[in-house]
N, C-alpha and C positions, 0 to 999 in steps of 0.2 A: 386735459387728458392725462392719465397716469403716466409718470416718467418711465415706468417699466414697460409700457406698451411701445412696441416698435412698429411704426407704420411702414407701408411698402415704400413710400418715397424715401424715408430715412434709411431703409435697408438697401435700396438701390444706390444711394449716395455713399453709404459705407462700403459696399462692394466695389464701387467705382474707385474710391480712394485706395482700397486694398490691392486691387488688381490692375489699376490704371484704366484709361479710357477717356474719350472726349465728351462723354455724356450723350452721344447719339442714341445708344441703346436706351438710355433713360427716357429720351424724348419719344422713341418708338413705343416703349412699354407703357408710358403714360397715356398715349393715345389708344392703345389696346385696352387699357383699363377703363378709359372713358367710354369707349364703344361697348365694352362688356357691361358697364353700369346701365347704359341706354337699353341694350338688349335685355338685360335682367329685368328692368322695369316693365318691358313689354311682355316677357314671359310670365311675370307675376300676375299680369292682368289679362292673360290670353283668353280666359274664359269670359271676360267681361267687356273687352274692347271689340267693337264691331269691325268686321272685315280683317281681323288679324289671325283668327283661328281657322284651321282647315286647309284644304288643298287649293292650289291655283288652277288646276286643270291642265297644267303643262308638265312636261318631263324635262329633267336636266341632262347634261352631257353624259351622265352615268346611266340614263334610261330610267331614272327613278321619278316618282311623282313628287313635284315640288310643293312644299308647304308654304303658306303665306309668310310665316315667320322666317323661313329660309331666305326668301327674297328680301325681307326687311333687314335681317341681320347682315346679309351680304352687302347691302348698300351702306349700312351703318359703318362697317369695318373699312370698306373702300374709302368712303368720304372722310373717315377719321384719320386715314394714313396717307392719302394721296397729295396732300398740300404742305406737309411739314418740312420738306426739303432734305429728308434723310433717306428716302427710298427711291430706287431707280426703276423698279418694276415689282409687280405683285402677281400672284396667281391664286385662284380660289377654286375649291371643288365645284362651285356652282357656275363657273364660267368656262366656256369651251376653249378660250385662248388666254394668253397672258393679258394682264391688266396694265395698260400703259399709264404712266403718270401724265396728266394733262400738260400740254405745252406751256401754259401760263404759269405752272408751278416749278420751282427749282427741283433738281434731282440730287440724290445722295448716293451713298456707297452700300446700301443694304437692300436685300431682297426679302419680301415677306410672302410666305406660303401659308394659307389658312383654310380650315373648314369652318365656316362661320357658325353653323349650327349642327353639330354632330348629334345623331340620334333623333332628328326632327320628326321621324315617323311616330315617336312616342309623345309628341306634344299634346295630342287630343286626349290622352289617357293620364296626363299629369305625372309622367315618369321623368327622372332627371335627364337633362340634356346638357350640351356644352359646346364650347369653342376650343379648337386646337390650332396652334400656330407654331411656325418655325421661321427662324430668322437667319439668313446667310449674309456674308459679305460678297459683293459682286466679284466676278472674275474677269469681266470685260472692261475695256476702256471706252471712252466716249461718254456721252451724256445719258442717253436712254439705255435701259437694260435690254438684254437680249435673251433668247431661249437658253443659251448655255449658262446664264446666271441662275436660271430656275432648275436646270437639270444637274444639280450637284449631289453627290452622295451624302447621306445623312451624317457621316463622320465629320463633314465640314461645317456643320451647323454652328452658328455663333451663339444662338440661344433658342430655347423652345419652351413650350408650356401649354397649359390648358386651363379653362375656366369651367366650373360646373355651376349650373343654375338649378338649385334644389331648395330644400328647406333653409339652407344657408348658401351663399354664393362663395365659392372657393376658387382661388387662383394658385396654381402650382407652376413654378418656373425654374429654369436653370440657365446659366451662361457658361457651363462647363466647370464650375467650381462648387459642386454640390447642389442639392435640391431643397427648396424651401416652399412652404405652403402658407397662404394667407387667407383669412376669412373677412368678408365684408361686414363691418359693423354698421348696421343701418342707422343707428342713432347719430353717427357723425359722418357717415358716407365715406369712410376710409377703409381700405384693406389693412388689416393688422396681422402681424406674424403670429400664427397659431400652431404651425408645424415646422419648427426649425430643423435643418439638417436631416431631412428624411432619409432613412436607410431602410430598404426593403429587406425583410428576413431572407437569408440564403435559401431557405426551403419553406414552403407554406403548407397549409392543410386544406386549401380551397382550390377547386378547379372551376373555370367559367367557360362554358361553351354551349352552343345550341345543339343539344343532343337530338333534336328533330332531324338533323342532317346525318345522323349516324350511318344510315344505310348507304350514303353516298361518299363516305370518307374512304380513304385508302386503308389498307389492312393495318399498317403501322399505327395510324391514329386510333382505329378501333381497339387494337390491342393495348395501346397506352391507356385509354379511358377505362377499359376493363381492369387493368393493372391498378389504377388509382382507386377504383371502387372495391378492391380486394384488400386483404390484410398482408399481401405479399410485398407491398411497396415499402419505401424506406422509412415511413413513419409507423409501419406495422399496424395501421388502422385505416379504414376507408376514408378517403378525402371527402370533404363536404362539397356538394354542388351548390354554387351561388351564381345565378345568371340573370342579370337585369335586362339585357338586350340593348343597352346603351353603352357604347364603347368607353366613353370617358368615365361613366359611373362604375362599370366593372373594373376598369383599370385603376381608378382611384382607390377603391376598396382593397384591391390586391396589393397596390403600392404600399399602403399603410399596414396591412395585416399579413402580407405574404400570400403567394399562390401563383397560379398560372392561368392566363387567358388564352384561348385557342380559337382562331378562325382559319382552319386549314383549307386545303383544296376541296372543291366540291364537284364531283363528277356529274351531278344532276343537271347543272346548268353549264353549257359550254363557256359562258363568260366567266365562270368562277374556277375553271380548271387551273388557272394560274393565281387563284386567290380572289378575294372580294374587296378587301380594304385598300385604300389608296396609299401608295408609297409616300408621295410628297406631302399630303395633307393630314394623314393620320399616322401611318406606321413610323416614318422617320422622326417626327417630333416626339412621339411617345417613347420610341426606342432610345432617343437621346436622353430623355428624362430618366427612364428606368436604369440605363447604364450608369448615369451619374449618381443614382441611388444605390448602386451595387448589384443591379439586376442584369437581365440580358433579354435581347429580342432577336428572333430568328424566323426564317421562313420554314424552318424544319430541317433545312439543308445548308443554309448560309446565314451569316450575320446580316441583319437588316441594314445596318449603317454602312456596310461595305458595297451595297448594290449601287451600280451606276445607272441612274434613270435614263430611259430612252424616249419617254414621252410624258406630257404633263399629267395625264390621268392614268398612269400605270398602276395596275393592281398587283398585290402580292398576298400570299398567305401570311398571317401574323400569329406567332406564338411568343408571348411576352409575359414577363413576371420574374419570380424568384429564379436566380441563376441556376441553382442545382436542378430545379424542376424543368426549366427550358432545355438545359443540356441533356437531361435524361430523356425528354421527348425526342430530341434529335437522334438519340441512339435507336429508338423504336422506328422513327421515320426512315433513317438511312439504311437500316437492315431489311426494310420491306419495300424498297423502291421497285 
C-alpha cells in the first residue's frame, strides 16, 4: 500500500496519541467498521440475495414499515458491539427499549446510540442509505447501563459519525477534534482517508427539503423557502433545490458543498408537530458532526445539542447545515411563531 495512504486504523491511532485515550474508542469504532462492511455487502447484493429485499410485514416503534435489511443491520450492529467489554448499554431506532449487554459479557464505560439503516425505505429503488451512530460516556455507576446513560444531551457526545452505502462506502466521524471522511477501498478492504479536516462552507447555495409538505409548514418556513428561491437572499440568486430523501445522503452532500437541510414541524400529521427525526439516533450525531465542521443544527428555535432528552424515541424538527443559513432560518421561524 502507498505510504501516503492513511488508513482509518492509522488515523485513529494517530488521534489517540495526539489527544490521549485508552483505546476504548478505537475498539468500538473498529467494531462499527466491521458491522458496516457486513451491512454494505448485503446492501450491494440486495437485489440478488433471496429474502433480504422488501418489507417484513411489521412496523417498528416509530410506526413505520420495517424493511428486511433494517432487521438484518440492527442485529449485525448489536452483535458486533455487545461482547467487546467497552459498552454498558445501547439503544437503536429499531428497538422499543434499551439494549442490555448480555450477562455473560463484560461491561464498559460507553453508551452507543444508532440508527442501523437510515433511509431504508429507499432500499428497493437503489437510493443511498446509511448508518448513523453516537457514542457517549456513561454517567451512572455500577455495571449495567441505565436510562440516564442514554438520555444525555448531544453536547456530551464523545464521538459520532455516519456511514453511507452508495457507489462508494464512506465513513465520516468526529471525536470532538474536527471531522474526517474515509472511503472504503474494495481492493484491500480498508477505509482510507479521502476527506481530511472537513469544513462546511459558512453559507451554501443548496437547500434540501421535501416541498411536498409545503402546505403543512408554519408560515416562517414557507416564507424562508420563498426567500431562498428568490434573488432577495444573501447570495443574490436563487438557491438550488437538491433533495434525495435519504437523510445521510442529503446531509453528506451539504456537509461537503455547503447548504441547508430542513425537516421542520409538519401540521399534517399530529405525530410530526414536534418534528419527525429522532433526537438520539439521527439529530444529535449529525449535529455533533456538523458543528465540529463549523456548521450548526437547530430545531428552528434552539440548538439541537442543548436539548435534554426525555425519552428514547423523542422526535425533533431538524434544520442543519451551513451556520449562516441555519441561523438565518431561525430568524424566519422565531418571528412567525
